[in-house]
N, CA, C and O atoms as a DFTB+ gen file, in Angstrom:
240 C
 N C O
     1  1     -46.418      39.155       0.134
     2  2     -47.165      40.122       0.943
     3  2     -48.143      40.810       0.095
     4  3     -47.882      41.252      -1.023
     5  1     -49.192      40.873       0.632
     6  2     -50.578      41.282      -0.286
     7  2     -50.663      42.663      -0.087
     8  3     -50.363      43.125       1.013
     9  1     -51.069      43.460      -1.096
    10  2     -51.161      45.118      -0.886
    11  2     -52.192      45.694       0.419
    12  3     -52.058      46.684       1.139
    13  1     -53.023      44.871       0.394
    14  2     -53.652      44.803       1.698
    15  2     -53.078      45.074       3.010
    16  3     -53.377      45.909       3.864
    17  1     -51.951      43.934       2.955
    18  2     -51.334      44.033       4.428
    19  2     -50.259      45.142       4.580
    20  3     -49.907      45.535       5.692
    21  1     -49.784      45.602       3.493
    22  2     -49.013      46.834       3.366
    23  2     -49.959      48.121       3.747
    24  3     -49.707      48.853       4.704
    25  1     -50.791      48.251       3.096
    26  2     -52.025      49.226       3.153
    27  2     -52.416      49.315       4.574
    28  3     -52.544      50.431       5.077
    29  1     -52.658      48.048       5.399
    30  2     -53.158      48.298       6.510
    31  2     -52.117      48.550       7.673
    32  3     -52.470      49.077       8.728
    33  1     -50.843      48.156       7.434
    34  2     -49.854      48.663       8.091
    35  2     -49.746      50.127       8.258
    36  3     -49.823      50.699       9.345
    37  1     -49.570      50.672       7.167
    38  2     -49.777      52.189       6.766
    39  2     -50.776      52.900       7.598
    40  3     -50.579      53.904       8.282
    41  1     -51.872      52.237       7.441
    42  2     -53.153      52.933       8.207
    43  2     -52.934      52.966       9.919
    44  3     -53.306      53.800      10.745
    45  1     -52.074      51.536      10.094
    46  2     -51.969      51.882      11.692
    47  2     -50.925      52.720      11.993
    48  3     -51.040      53.261      13.093
    49  1     -50.086      52.958      11.455
    50  2     -49.070      53.974      11.770
    51  2     -49.848      55.350      11.895
    52  3     -49.746      56.026      12.919
    53  1     -50.626      55.741      10.823
    54  2     -51.197      57.122      10.450
    55  2     -52.149      56.876      11.689
    56  3     -52.380      57.921      12.297
    57  1     -52.715      55.832      12.175
    58  2     -53.759      56.006      13.279
    59  2     -52.915      56.261      14.679
    60  3     -53.238      57.049      15.568
    61  1     -51.773      55.412      14.656
    62  2     -51.078      55.680      16.064
    63  2     -50.714      57.110      16.267
    64  3     -50.815      57.649      17.369
    65  1     -50.255      57.771      15.113
    66  2     -49.734      59.178      14.897
    67  2     -50.987      60.142      15.414
    68  3     -50.860      60.969      16.318
    69  1     -51.935      59.948      14.852
    70  2     -53.357      60.619      15.051
    71  2     -53.565      60.553      16.627
    72  3     -53.623      61.519      17.388
    73  1     -53.656      59.309      16.927
    74  2     -53.891      59.048      18.380
    75  2     -53.079      59.816      19.268
    76  3     -53.623      60.546      20.097
    77  1     -51.480      59.707      19.163
    78  2     -50.849      60.404      20.043
    79  2     -51.139      61.928      20.029
    80  3     -51.397      62.547      21.061
    81  1     -51.078      62.523      18.744
    82  2     -51.231      63.843      18.608
    83  2     -52.702      64.170      19.231
    84  3     -52.800      65.179      19.930
    85  1     -53.451      63.638      19.084
    86  2     -54.803      64.104      19.880
    87  2     -54.505      63.947      21.237
    88  3     -54.976      64.774      22.018
    89  1     -53.862      63.107      21.626
    90  2     -53.791      62.839      23.307
    91  2     -53.022      64.261      23.640
    92  3     -53.450      65.003      24.524
    93  1     -51.794      64.594      22.822
    94  2     -50.764      65.642      23.350
    95  2     -51.610      67.197      23.139
    96  3     -51.355      68.243      23.737
    97  1     -52.512      67.000      22.258
    98  2     -53.160      68.434      22.008
    99  2     -54.548      68.428      22.816
   100  3     -55.195      69.462      22.986
   101  1     -54.893      67.349      23.232
   102  2     -56.337      67.269      24.149
   103  2     -57.420      67.308      23.245
   104  3     -58.542      67.617      23.644
   105  1     -57.150      66.970      21.832
   106  2     -58.139      66.853      20.881
   107  2     -58.877      65.456      20.826
   108  3     -58.424      64.616      20.049
   109  1     -59.898      65.170      21.537
   110  2     -60.728      64.047      21.726
   111  2     -61.006      63.252      20.308
   112  3     -60.858      62.060      20.040
   113  1     -61.445      64.308      19.534
   114  2     -61.710      63.794      18.078
   115  2     -60.774      63.378      17.147
   116  3     -61.057      62.536      16.295
   117  1     -59.438      64.011      17.254
   118  2     -58.498      63.251      16.499
   119  2     -58.126      62.061      17.048
   120  3     -57.856      61.119      16.302
   121  1     -58.059      61.935      18.409
   122  2     -57.651      60.809      19.202
   123  2     -58.679      59.549      18.767
   124  3     -58.353      58.371      18.623
   125  1     -59.716      60.008      18.638
   126  2     -60.665      58.977      18.362
   127  2     -60.413      58.708      16.938
   128  3     -60.292      57.509      16.689
   129  1     -60.310      59.441      16.023
   130  2     -59.937      59.003      14.581
   131  2     -58.692      58.178      14.519
   132  3     -58.539      57.276      13.695
   133  1     -57.837      58.505      15.390
   134  2     -56.805      57.443      15.287
   135  2     -56.837      56.377      15.655
   136  3     -56.171      55.486      15.128
   137  1     -57.691      56.180      16.742
   138  2     -58.248      54.757      17.273
   139  2     -58.759      54.078      16.175
   140  3     -58.359      52.947      15.901
   141  1     -59.752      54.754      15.404
   142  2     -60.432      54.161      14.381
   143  2     -59.537      53.650      13.333
   144  3     -59.598      52.498      12.904
   145  1     -58.592      54.662      12.880
   146  2     -57.695      54.173      11.676
   147  2     -56.941      53.169      12.292
   148  3     -56.860      52.148      11.609
   149  1     -56.358      53.138      13.380
   150  2     -55.410      51.749      13.778
   151  2     -56.341      50.591      13.695
   152  3     -55.816      49.578      13.233
   153  1     -57.629      50.488      14.038
   154  2     -58.454      49.475      14.014
   155  2     -58.798      48.839      12.658
   156  3     -58.858      47.635      12.411
   157  1     -59.020      49.916      11.791
   158  2     -59.178      49.517      10.527
   159  2     -58.041      49.148       9.913
   160  3     -58.105      48.160       9.181
   161  1     -57.006      49.713      10.038
   162  2     -55.564      49.104       9.525
   163  2     -55.431      47.599       9.707
   164  3     -55.051      46.837       8.818
   165  1     -55.800      47.217      11.018
   166  2     -55.386      45.951      11.781
   167  2     -56.248      45.024      10.829
   168  3     -55.743      44.039      10.290
   169  1     -57.578      45.384      10.647
   170  2     -58.490      44.584       9.921
   171  2     -58.157      44.337       8.491
   172  3     -58.299      43.233       7.965
   173  1     -57.689      45.446       7.846
   174  2     -57.358      45.430       6.395
   175  2     -56.062      44.572       6.394
   176  3     -56.044      43.718       5.507
   177  1     -54.844      44.629       7.303
   178  2     -53.934      43.608       7.411
   179  2     -54.369      42.205       7.346
   180  3     -53.973      41.407       6.496
   181  1     -55.131      41.970       8.205
   182  2     -55.527      40.514       8.486
   183  2     -56.231      40.066       7.161
   184  3     -56.022      38.964       6.654
   185  1     -57.176      41.106       6.581
   186  2     -57.702      40.451       5.329
   187  2     -56.716      40.185       4.254
   188  3     -56.958      39.396       3.341
   189  1     -55.522      40.892       4.369
   190  2     -54.439      40.629       3.265
   191  2     -53.701      39.369       3.576
   192  3     -53.194      38.595       2.765
   193  1     -53.723      39.278       4.956
   194  2     -53.159      37.732       5.232
   195  2     -53.763      36.706       4.840
   196  3     -53.164      35.739       4.370
   197  1     -55.181      36.773       4.992
   198  2     -56.195      35.828       4.663
   199  2     -56.147      35.617       2.827
   200  3     -56.240      34.532       2.253
   201  1     -56.012      36.701       2.295
   202  2     -55.900      36.380       0.690
   203  2     -54.635      35.943       0.493
   204  3     -54.423      35.198      -0.464
   205  1     -53.681      36.287       1.273
   206  2     -52.331      35.763       0.719
   207  2     -52.394      34.018       0.995
   208  3     -51.965      33.212       0.169
   209  1     -52.939      33.678       2.154
   210  2     -52.867      32.292       2.627
   211  2     -53.852      31.481       1.701
   212  3     -53.758      30.256       1.628
   213  1     -54.812      32.199       0.988
   214  2     -55.572      31.768      -0.211
   215  2     -55.283      31.521      -1.190
   216  3     -55.749      30.522      -1.739
   217  1     -54.308      32.415      -1.858
   218  2     -53.521      32.589      -2.894
   219  2     -52.609      31.117      -2.648
   220  3     -52.788      30.101      -3.320
   221  1     -51.741      31.229      -1.691
   222  2     -50.865      30.024      -1.526
   223  2     -51.271      28.878      -1.559
   224  3     -50.650      27.991      -2.143
   225  1     -52.470      28.671      -0.893
   226  2     -53.055      27.472      -0.521
   227  2     -53.546      27.042      -2.350
   228  3     -53.282      25.899      -2.723
   229  1     -54.128      27.865      -3.200
   230  2     -54.435      27.382      -4.318
   231  2     -53.356      27.321      -5.261
   232  3     -53.695      26.822      -6.334
   233  1     -52.331      27.627      -5.193
   234  2     -50.841      27.342      -5.778
   235  2     -50.578      25.786      -5.763
   236  3     -50.331      25.197      -6.816
   237  1     -50.635      25.132      -4.550
   238  2     -50.254      24.072      -4.297
   239  2     -51.093      22.840      -5.076
   240  3     -50.779      21.665      -4.887
């Protein structure tokens, strides 16, 4: 697992928590930040997966 995959997963969790907290408190800005964090985390995780795939392909 590449570090970007792990960091991306962490950002997704953080974003989900912010999104939920913003929804519960009615804080639209916090909810929007949470959604952005989740999206950023998904992108970072995918980048990590690609890097890991390239690394594996180069080892062959």
